[in-house]
C-alpha positions in Angstrom: 20.8 1.5 12.9 21.6 2.0 9.2 23.1 5.3 8.2 22.8 5.0 4.4 19.8 6.0 2.4 17.5 3.6 0.6 18.6 4.6 -2.9 18.1 3.5 -6.5 20.4 0.5 -6.1 18.4 -0.7 -3.1 15.1 -0.2 -5.1 16.4 -2.1 -8.1 17.8 -5.0 -6.1 14.9 -5.5 -3.8 12.3 -4.8 -6.5 13.7 -7.9 -8.3 13.4 -9.9 -5.0 9.8 -8.8 -4.4 8.3 -11.7 -6.4 9.9 -14.0 -3.8 7.8 -12.5 -1.0 4.2 -13.0 0.0 3.4 -9.5 -1.0 0.5 -8.3 -3.1 1.1 -9.0 -6.8 1.7 -5.7 -8.7 0.2 -7.2 -11.8 -3.1 -7.9 -10.0 -3.2 -4.4 -8.6 -2.6 -3.1 -12.2 -5.6 -5.1 -13.3 -7.8 -3.6 -10.5 -6.5 -0.1 -11.4 -7.5 -0.5 -15.0 -11.0 -1.5 -14.0 -11.2 1.3 -11.4 -10.1 4.0 -13.9 -12.4 2.7 -16.7 -15.5 2.3 -14.4 -14.9 5.2 -12.2 -15.5 3.1 -9.1 -14.9 -0.4 -7.7 -17.6 -3.0 -6.9 -17.9 -5.0 -3.7 -16.6 -8.0 -5.5 -13.6 -6.1 -6.8 -12.9 -4.7 -3.4 -13.2 -8.2 -1.9 -10.6 -9.4 -4.4 -8.2 -6.6 -3.5 -8.7 -7.3 0.2 -8.1 -11.0 -0.4 -4.8 -10.2 -2.2 -3.8 -8.0 0.8 -5.1 -9.9 3.8 -6.9 -13.2 3.2 -7.9 -13.4 6.9 -10.0 -10.3 6.9 -11.2 -10.1 3.3 -14.6 -11.7 4.3 -15.5 -8.5 6.1 -15.8 -6.7 2.8 -18.9 -8.8 2.0 -20.8 -6.9 4.7 -20.6 -3.6 2.8 -23.6 -2.7 0.7 -22.8 -2.7 -3.0 -23.8 0.9 -3.5 -21.7 2.1 -0.6 -18.6 0.4 -2.2 -19.3 2.2 -5.5 -20.0 5.5 -3.8 -17.0 5.5 -1.6 -14.6 4.4 -4.3 -16.1 7.0 -6.6 -15.6 9.7 -3.9 -12.0 8.6 -3.4 -11.3 9.7 -6.9 -12.8 13.1 -6.3 -10.4 14.1 -3.4 -6.7 14.7 -3.7 -5.6 14.4 -0.1 -4.0 11.2 1.0 -5.4 11.3 4.5 -9.0 11.8 3.2 -8.6 9.0 0.6 -7.4 6.5 3.2 -10.0 7.7 5.7 -12.8 7.2 3.2 -11.7 3.7 2.2 -11.1 2.8 5.9 -14.8 3.5 6.5 -15.6 0.3 4.5 -15.6 -3.0 6.5 -12.4 -4.9 5.8 -10.3 -1.9 5.0 -7.7 -0.6 7.4 -5.0 1.6 6.1 -2.7 -1.2 4.6 -5.6 -2.7 2.6 -6.8 0.8 1.6 -3.3 1.5 0.4 -3.7 -1.3 -2.1 -6.8 0.4 -3.6 -4.9 3.7 -3.9 -1.9 2.0 -5.4 -4.0 0.2 -7.9 -5.6 3.6 -8.9 -2.3 5.6 -9.1 1.0 3.7 -8.7 2.9 6.8 -9.5 1.6 8.5 -6.4 0.8 5.7 -3.9 2.4 2.6 -2.4 1.2 -0.5 -0.6 2.2 -0.1 3.0 2.3 -2.3 6.0 4.5 -3.2 9.0 7.3 -4.4 6.7 7.4 -1.1 4.8 7.3 0.8 8.1 10.1 -1.4 9.5 12.4 -0.7 6.6 11.8 3.0 6.7 12.6 2.8 10.4 15.7 0.8 9.8 16.9 3.5 7.3 16.1 6.3 9.8 13.2 7.8 7.8 10.8 7.0 10.7 11.2 6.3 14.3 10.0 3.1 16.1 8.1 0.0 15.2 4.4 -0.1 14.3 2.0 -3.0 14.1 -1.1 -1.1 13.0 -1.8 1.9 10.9 -4.3 4.6 10.3 -4.7 7.4 7.8 -2.2 9.6 9.5 0.4 6.8 9.5 -0.1 6.4 5.8 0.6 10.1 5.2 3.7 9.8 7.5 5.0 6.8 5.4 4.3 8.4 2.1 6.6 11.4 2.6 9.9 9.4 2.6 8.5 6.9 0.1 7.9 9.7 -2.4 11.3 11.2 -1.6 13.0 7.9 -2.4 10.9 7.6 -5.6 11.9 11.1 -6.7 15.6 10.5 -6.0 15.7 7.0 -7.5 13.5 7.5 -10.6 11.2 4.6 -9.6 7.5 4.9 -9.1 6.2 5.3 -5.6 4.6 1.8 -5.8 7.9 0.3 -6.9 9.7 1.9 -3.9 7.0 0.4 -1.6 7.5 -3.1 -3.0 11.2 -2.8 -2.6 10.9 -1.6 1.0 8.6 -4.6 1.7 11.1 -7.0 0.1 14.0 -5.5 2.1 12.3 -6.3 5.3 11.2 -9.7 4.2 14.9 -10.6 3.6 16.4 -8.8 6.6 13.9 -9.2 9.4 15.0 -11.3 12.3 12.3 -13.0 14.4 8.6 -12.8 13.8 6.7 -10.1 12.0 4.6 -9.0 15.0 
């Protein structure tokens, strides 16, 4: 196990390497975030595009959501302040488990949220912020991950989203064996 902290130098170095991974493009999420903030909601097509960026295999499930439900849920997400509630609301839409839902929240507010998945969890585990491997996540797991991610962001001066991208890139570079 690693005994050092994931610090500003780690974030800087691995943030630069993030573009070499298969991760969600921060520029694309920024575009979705701009639309989300200006409209006040996201459409089914916009949610499909976010889901496709995150997980091409399961994005088609988004199409089964009624358009008005997509708008209502994403409008309601902006009305609550609690991470658990936000992820839980988004996870009620077909095609949105916690990792994909984290993309929506990160698009909306990259200062407060991060894209999370098994790679992010693995790096947090490797640096002793969490304990044990995970292969699937729910709203509670998102909250669990966000605590150390926000601590790293506060200590490093990077945004929460940037820390998440760096954690992802660290695992992409250092993982031995398969992802699952």
